[in-house]
C-alpha positions in Angstrom: -18.1 -11.6 -7.9 -14.5 -9.9 -10.1 -12.6 -7.5 -8.3 -10.5 -4.2 -9.6 -7.7 -2.9 -7.5 -6.4 0.9 -8.8 -2.6 2.1 -8.2 -2.8 5.7 -7.2 0.3 7.8 -8.2 0.8 11.6 -7.6 -1.4 14.2 -6.2 -5.3 14.6 -5.0 -6.1 15.4 -8.3 -5.4 12.0 -9.2 -6.7 10.5 -6.0 -10.4 11.9 -6.9 -9.7 10.6 -10.5 -9.4 7.4 -9.5 -12.5 7.4 -7.5 -14.2 8.2 -10.8 -12.6 4.9 -12.3 -13.7 3.3 -8.9 -17.3 4.5 -9.4 -17.3 3.2 -13.1 -16.0 -0.2 -11.9 -18.8 -0.8 -8.8 -21.8 0.3 -11.6 -20.2 -2.5 -13.9 -20.6 -5.1 -10.9 -16.6 -5.4 -9.7 -15.7 -5.3 -6.1 -12.4 -3.6 -4.9 -9.6 -5.9 -4.3 -7.0 -5.8 -1.3 -4.1 -6.1 -4.0 -3.1 -6.3 -7.7 -2.3 -10.3 -6.7 -6.3 -10.5 -5.9 -7.3 -8.3 -9.1 -9.1 -9.4 -11.9 -8.6 -5.8 -13.3 -5.5 -3.8 -12.6 -5.2 -0.5 -13.5 -2.3 2.4 -12.9 -3.2 5.7 -12.5 -0.4 7.9 -13.2 1.6 10.9 -12.7 4.3 12.2 -14.6 5.3 14.9 -12.6 8.6 14.2 -12.0 10.7 11.4 -13.7 11.4 9.6 -10.4 7.6 9.1 -10.5 7.8 7.7 -14.1 10.3 5.6 -13.3 8.9 4.0 -10.1 5.7 3.4 -12.6 7.7 1.0 -14.9 9.4 -0.6 -11.9 5.9 -1.6 -11.0 4.7 -2.5 -14.3 7.1 -5.2 -14.1 5.7 -6.4 -11.3 2.4 -6.7 -12.8 3.9 -8.3 -16.1 4.8 -11.4 -13.6 1.0 -11.2 -12.5 -0.2 -11.4 -15.8 1.7 -14.3 -17.4 0.5 -16.1 -14.7 -3.2 -15.3 -15.1 -3.7 -13.7 -18.9 -7.1 -13.3 -18.3 -6.2 -10.2 -15.8 -7.1 -6.9 -18.0 -4.3 -4.4 -17.3 -4.9 -0.7 -17.8 -2.9 2.3 -17.8 -4.1 6.1 -17.6 -3.6 9.4 -16.3 -0.6 11.9 -17.3 1.8 9.5 -18.1 0.4 8.3 -21.3 0.1 11.6 -22.0 3.3 12.8 -22.3 4.3 12.9 -26.1 5.6 9.5 -27.0 4.8 7.4 -23.9 1.8 5.8 -25.4 3.9 4.1 -27.9 6.6 3.3 -25.1 4.3 1.7 -23.4 3.2 -0.2 -26.5 6.5 -1.7 -27.1 8.2 -1.9 -23.8 5.1 -3.0 -22.1 2.7 -5.3 -24.5 0.9 -7.1 -21.7 -0.9 -3.7 -21.5 -4.6 -4.1 -22.4 -5.9 -0.4 -22.2 -3.8 3.0 -22.6 -6.0 6.3 -22.4 -5.3 9.5 -20.9 -7.2 11.6 -18.4 -9.9 13.0 -20.6 -11.3 9.5 -21.3 -11.6 7.9 -18.2 -15.5 8.1 -18.3 -15.4 5.8 -21.7 -13.2 2.8 -19.3 -17.3 0.3 -20.0 -16.3 0.9 -23.6 -12.6 0.2 -23.1 -13.0 -2.9 -20.6 -15.7 -4.4 -23.6 -13.2 -4.8 -25.7 -10.3 -6.1 -23.9 -12.6 -8.7 -22.9 -12.7 -9.8 -26.5 -8.9 -9.6 -26.3 -8.5 -6.3 -28.4 -6.0 -3.8 -27.1 -7.2 0.0 -26.9 -4.5 3.3 -26.7 -6.9 6.2 -26.8 -4.9 9.4 -25.1 -7.3 12.5 -26.3 -11.0 13.1 -26.3 -12.0 16.2 -27.9 -15.6 15.7 -26.5 -13.5 16.4 -22.2 -16.5 14.4 -20.8 -14.3 14.2 -17.8 -17.4 14.6 -15.1 -19.6 12.1 -16.8 -18.1 9.1 -14.8 -19.8 7.9 -11.5 -17.5 8.9 -8.4 -16.9 6.5 -5.7 -15.6 8.2 -2.8 -13.0 6.6 -0.8 -14.0 8.9 2.6 -16.8 9.2 4.1 -16.2 12.5 5.7 -13.7 14.1 3.2 -14.5 14.5 -0.2 -12.6 16.2 -3.5 -14.4 18.1 -6.2 -13.0 19.1 -9.3 -13.7 22.5 -10.2 -11.4 23.0 -13.3 -8.4 20.8 -15.2 -5.6 21.8 -17.0 -3.0 24.4 -16.5 -2.1 28.0 -18.8 0.8 29.0 -16.9 3.6 26.6 -18.5 6.4 27.4 -15.6 9.8 26.3 -17.3 10.6 23.2 -14.9 6.6 22.0 -15.2 5.2 19.5 -18.0 1.3 19.3 -16.6 0.2 22.0 -19.4 1.5 19.5 -22.1 0.0 15.9 -20.1 -3.1 17.7 -19.2 -4.1 20.5 -21.4 -5.3 24.2 -20.8 -7.4 25.6 -18.2 -11.0 24.2 -18.7 -13.7 24.9 -16.0 -16.2 22.9 -14.8 -20.1 25.1 -15.0 -20.7 26.6 -12.0 -24.1 25.6 -11.2 -22.8 21.7 -11.2 -20.2 22.5 -8.6 -22.6 24.1 -6.5 -25.3 20.9 -6.7 -22.3 18.5 -5.9 -21.5 20.0 -3.2 -24.4 20.8 -1.7 -25.1 16.7 -2.4 -21.9 16.1 -0.4 -23.4 18.3 2.7 -26.5 17.1 2.8 -24.8 13.4 2.6 -23.2 14.2 5.6 -19.5 15.3 4.3 -17.9 17.8 6.8 -14.9 18.7 4.8 -14.9 19.3 1.0 -11.7 20.3 -1.2 -12.1 21.9 -4.5 -9.0 21.2 -7.1 -7.5 22.8 -9.6 -4.0 23.2 -10.8 -4.5 27.0 -10.3 -7.9 27.2 -8.8 -8.1 31.5 -8.8 -8.4 31.1 -12.4 -11.6 29.2 -12.7 -13.7 30.6 -15.0 -10.8 33.2 -16.2 -9.9 34.4 -12.7 -11.4 37.1 -10.8 -14.2 37.6 -9.3 -15.5 34.1 -10.5 -13.7 31.6 -7.9 -15.1 34.1 -5.2 -18.1 33.8 -6.2 -18.2 30.1 -6.1 -16.4 30.1 -2.8 -19.4 32.5 -1.3 -22.0 30.2 -3.0 -20.6 27.0 -1.6 -21.2 28.8 2.4 -25.2 28.6 1.7 -25.6 25.4 2.6 -27.3 24.3 6.6 -25.2 22.8 9.0 -21.3 22.9 10.0 -18.7 22.1 7.3 -15.3 23.1 5.7 -14.6 24.1 2.1 -10.9 24.4 1.3 -9.2 24.8 -1.9 -5.9 24.4 -4.1 -3.9 24.8 -5.3 -3.6 28.5 -5.6 -1.0 30.6 -7.7 0.7 33.5 -6.4 -0.4 35.7 -9.0 -3.6 35.0 -9.7 -4.3 35.3 -5.5 -6.7 38.2 -5.5 -8.4 40.4 -2.4 -11.7 39.0 -3.4 -10.8 35.3 -2.5 -9.4 36.9 0.7 -12.4 38.9 1.6 -14.6 35.6 0.5 -12.6 33.8 3.1 -13.1 36.1 5.9 -16.9 36.7 5.4 -17.4 32.6 6.4 -16.1 30.0 8.9 -17.2 27.2 6.5 -14.2 28.6 4.1 -10.8 27.3 5.9 -8.3 29.4 7.0 -5.7 27.7 5.0 -4.2 28.4 2.3 -1.2 26.3 -0.3 0.6 29.1 -1.7 3.2 27.5 -4.1 6.4 30.0 -3.9 8.8 27.4 -5.6 12.0 30.1 -4.9 12.5 33.1 -3.3 15.2 34.6 -5.6 14.0 37.0 -8.2 16.6 35.8 -10.6 15.4 32.0 -10.4 11.6 32.5 -10.1 11.9 34.7 -13.8 13.9 31.7 -15.5 10.8 29.5 -13.7 8.2 31.3 -15.6 6.4 32.2 -12.5 5.3 35.8 -13.2 6.0 37.5 -10.0 8.8 38.6 -7.5 9.6 37.9 -3.8 8.2 41.1 -3.3 4.5 40.7 -5.0 4.9 37.5 -3.0 5.3 38.9 0.5 3.0 41.6 -0.5 0.5 38.9 -1.2 1.1 36.8 2.3 0.8 40.3 3.8 -2.6 40.9 2.4 -4.3 37.5 3.3 -3.1 38.3 6.7 -5.1 41.5 6.9 -8.5 39.7 6.1 -7.6 36.6 8.1 -5.0 37.1 11.1 -5.5 33.0 12.1 -4.7 32.0 8.7 -2.2 28.8 7.9 0.0 29.2 5.1 1.7 26.2 3.4 4.1 26.3 0.3 5.9 24.3 -2.2 9.8 25.2 -2.5 12.0 23.7 -5.2 15.9 23.9 -4.7 18.9 23.3 -7.1 16.7 25.1 -10.5 19.4 25.2 -13.2 21.7 28.4 -12.1 20.8 28.5 -8.8 23.3 30.0 -7.2 24.2 29.8 -3.0 22.7 33.8 -3.0 19.6 32.6 -4.8 19.1 30.0 -2.4 19.6 32.1 0.8 16.9 34.7 -0.8 14.9 31.5 -0.3 16.3 31.3 3.4 15.3 34.7 3.7 11.6 34.5 2.7 11.1 31.8 4.3 12.2 33.2 7.6 10.0 36.5 6.8 6.5 34.3 6.1 7.6 32.2 8.4 5.1 29.0 6.9 3.1 26.3 9.0 4.5 23.7 6.6 6.5 23.3 3.4 6.7 20.8 1.1 10.2 20.6 -0.2 11.4 19.3 -3.6 15.1 18.6 -5.2 14.7 20.1 -9.1 15.1 16.9 -11.2 15.3 17.2 -15.0 12.1 16.6 -17.0 12.1 16.1 -20.1 9.7 18.2 -22.6 10.0 21.1 -20.4 12.1 24.5 -20.9 14.1 24.0 -17.8 15.7 20.6 -19.1 17.2 22.2 -22.0 18.7 25.2 -19.4 22.7 25.4 -18.6 24.2 25.0 -15.3 22.6 22.3 -14.3 23.3 22.0 -10.3 25.0 18.7 -8.6 22.9 16.2 -6.9 25.4 16.7 -3.5 24.7 20.4 -3.5 21.0 20.3 -3.8 20.7 17.6 -1.3 23.0 19.8 0.9 20.6 22.8 0.5 17.5 20.9 0.8 18.6 19.6 4.6 19.3 23.3 5.5 15.9 24.0 4.0 14.3 21.4 6.3 16.3 22.4 9.5 14.8 26.1 9.1 11.4 24.8 8.3 11.8 22.3 11.6 13.0 25.4 13.7 10.2 27.9 12.5 7.5 24.6 12.7 8.8 24.5 16.6 8.5 28.3 17.2 4.5 28.1 16.5 3.8 25.1 17.8 5.0 26.8 21.2 2.7 30.0 20.0 -0.6 27.5 20.0 -0.6 26.6 23.5 -3.2 27.9 25.2 -5.1 28.5 21.9 -8.8 26.9 21.6 -9.3 25.5 18.0 -12.8 24.2 16.2 -11.1 20.7 15.1 -12.9 17.9 12.6 -11.7 14.7 14.2 -10.6 12.5 11.4 -9.3 9.8 13.2 -10.4 8.1 17.0 -8.6 4.6 17.8 -9.1 3.2 21.5 -9.3 6.6 23.0 -6.6 8.4 21.3 -8.2 10.8 18.3 -6.9 13.7 15.9 -8.3 16.1 13.8 -7.1 19.6 11.8 -8.2 23.0 12.4 -9.5 25.4 10.4 -6.4 26.8 10.2 -5.0 22.9 8.9 -3.3 22.2 12.5 -3.1 19.0 13.4 -3.9 18.3 17.2 -3.9 15.1 18.9 -6.3 14.4 21.8 -8.2 12.3 24.0 -12.0 10.8 23.8 -13.5 8.2 25.7 -16.1 8.0 22.7 -15.6 7.5 19.2 -15.9 11.4 18.1 -15.0 10.5 14.8 -16.4 13.0 11.7 -17.8 15.7 14.6 -16.5 19.3 14.9 -15.1 19.7 18.4 -13.4 22.6 20.5 -9.9 21.3 21.4 -7.6 23.5 23.7 -3.6 22.8 22.8 -2.0 21.7 26.3 1.7 20.9 25.2 3.8 20.3 22.4 6.2 17.2 21.4 8.6 17.3 18.8 6.2 20.3 16.9 3.5 18.4 17.1 0.3 19.4 19.0 -1.2 17.7 22.1 -5.2 19.1 23.0 -7.7 18.4 25.6 -11.2 18.6 24.6 -13.4 21.5 25.9 
């Protein structure tokens, strides 16, 4: 039996799209290989959000070239964001002529057709498909208790540092009933945690109140399960969503709300369309409805023109909000974006210094927040068990490790936090 291997780069959106590619290949009769070296079909599902990701992909293509030289019948395909960036498809054809198939995210459902052509030694390069039948592909999910469900694609925000609208297109929302039907099937099949995906889930079907209506519709199925969603944009997160979250224990008490910076001047340059005060007011509103909510964020340091005072404004915001977790990034120039042309690009050593200070600050906050969890009991979905050692996440996204003599993988359990270890939570079953 022929085998395939999919190399996935980037976010959860890409992970889910790789599940769709796998679904097509399984339907075609292929099985999953353990590595590129063992595969008859090698696919690279790419990300180009950052220049470093693109560089890494090109490096991996160099290794795949050697495989192709040894086994010319291996079919090599590249898809995802990277080929959709203007000029990249032509660059890939010239730089990597051994690639057989180049296609975009809109064209995944046509993989069968592309493979037929490649098997007849035809080269394929097709980036955009106006029909956009993204959801026509079957899905072969990697997990058995957690699942991803796309509710929309693309982005209309045009943040000055971001390439997504140019490579993923404008916002397109899935049919309401199709989403409800898919989630219902997943719950019926035993999935316990379902994450709704979109570049900006809050603007589903044009914005409020459509997303909150969808959330409420997804809480009506029998059984214990958890609905999560990401990513939210601060300017679009509305009261009705917080109300929907507070109304049901089937919606996780967790929000990923990227702030990017605490400086109003930098936020304006980023085209984020909110101020630090707007963001703090949003956090206060959310916590008024969901006091136990877990909140994580993305923060970028070293944006063009960011001064030391701008950076300190970010530290002040982090201290005020006291995030459960932050994902920190050093700004890197991305050709094709507005920020790439901005003056006053920040020296790398300054960026590294600032990001270290920010990480150190968050470690202090995380330690303090962890200590406050001791003595509290959380409803945890066990997602890991090995020889009596288990771990899982609470509704507010706290990871707790605990002992269990029996394999409790995939179960919801009450776990009491009894101690912390370097801001890690250690619990015991109740």
